[in-house]
N, C-alpha and C positions, 0 to 999 in steps of 0.2 A: 428797530433795531434793538438785538438782542445785548446783556450788558451785567456784570458783575452786582448782585443786590450786598454781600455778607461772605463771612467766614464760616466755612461749618466746624474741619476739622483737620490735621497733620495727622496725617499715618506714618509708624514705623512697623516697619517688619522687623522682629526680633525671635529670638531660638528658642527660648525660655519663656512664657510669661509672668510665672510662678517666680524666678530672676527680677524682669523686668518691671513686676511690679510690684518689688522692694524696694525699686528704685526710685520712682514715676510717685507710686503711692507713698510709704514710706519716709523715701530721703525727700523728698518735695515736696509731699503730701497734698495731691494732687485726689480728690473725690472719685470714685469710682464708679461711676452712674448703669454702664452691667460688667457686665464678663461674662459671655457664654458660646459655644460653637453654634457656628453658621455653616449652612449648607445646602441654600437654597440654591435652585436648576439653574438662576441666571450664577452664582459668582465666577462660573471657573467662562462663561460664557464673557460676559463682561473681560473679566482679567485676561481672558485668555490664554489658561491651566489649564492643566489637568492636574487636579487636589480632589482630595478625598474630603478635608472638609475647614476650615478657618479656626481658628479661638479667637476673639474678635473681643475688649477691651475698648472699652470710650472714659478717660476722666476731664471731669470736667474744669475746662478752665475757668479761673476767677475772671471774671470781667468776658464771657463769650468767648467761646467754641471748646473746641476737645481734640486730645491727644489719642488717633487710635490708634491701638497696641494690636497688633497681627500676626501668631502661629501658626502654619501650613501643615497641614500634618495630610502623610498621604502623598509628600513629593519631595524629589530629593532638592534641601535646601544649601546654598554658601553664600559664604560672608562675603558684603560687597564693602569690604576695604576701598577706602583713596582716603587723601590729603584733603584736608580744606580749599588748594588751589584746586582740584584735580575736576574737573567737569564733568557735569552730577551727581557732583557730591550735594551733599544737603545738610541743615545743622535748624534744629529750632531756636526760638529763644521768650527765655519768661521775663518779667518781670521779677523783681520779686525787693521785699523789704529783708534787711538784717543779712548781707548778704553774707556775711564775715562767718552766721553763724550756720546758714546754711552751707558753707561750705564746709564744717566742722562736724558738721552732722556726717554729709556725705561723704567724707572720707573714712571718719570713725569706723564708715558702714563700709569701706573699702574698696570707695570708690578715684580714680584721680581724676584728676584736671590734669588739660593739652598741653599747658604751661605751669610756672613754678610759682603759684594762685591767683591770686584777685592782683587787676591791672588797670589803673588807675586813668583816665580818658582824661585826656592834655588838651586834645583839638576836638572841631570836623562836632557839627550840631548835637553829639553826646557830651559835651565838656563837662568837666565836672565831675561826672559817671562814675560806674565803679562795673566791669563787666570780668566775667570766667567765665570757660569754655569744659566743662564737667562732661567723662565718656560716659554710660551705660554701661548696663553688660553685653553691650554688640558696640561697643562701643562709637556707635554715634553719636553727634556731638549734639548737647545741650549747654546753647548761651543762657548764664544768670545773667542779666544786667539791676542791676540798679540805679534808680534814676540818681539821677547830679542833683544836692539840692535846693531845693526854692529859697527866691527874698533874692 
């Protein structure tokens, strides 16, 4: 019987790779594993899209896996705007240390949070943790979660 054996990557389509890298690499500090143009003949088949090529960047997540950023070329693109409550909407969550510093760095770079800053989680399985949803350059939600203090 088939089964899931691990996590590889989560993908985010971006309108401008260089702008996206400023957020994910420079703002969040993720390390770029590779950044290159892909034009393999299997891509339009597996994606069922007619495009020229795509630029893909893989950014390593500490602890395992990657964020895959994709910028499509040779096809009309549109923003996929949605609210967190709209089905089909998505987000990615990263554990962070020093959430105040990460928030300050991102906002000083011109990025904004979905709410008015960092929220203390007061109940549930993450009680004692702190959370924040930042918006990447295309408005994709990136949750930052600082684990509750041990003890």
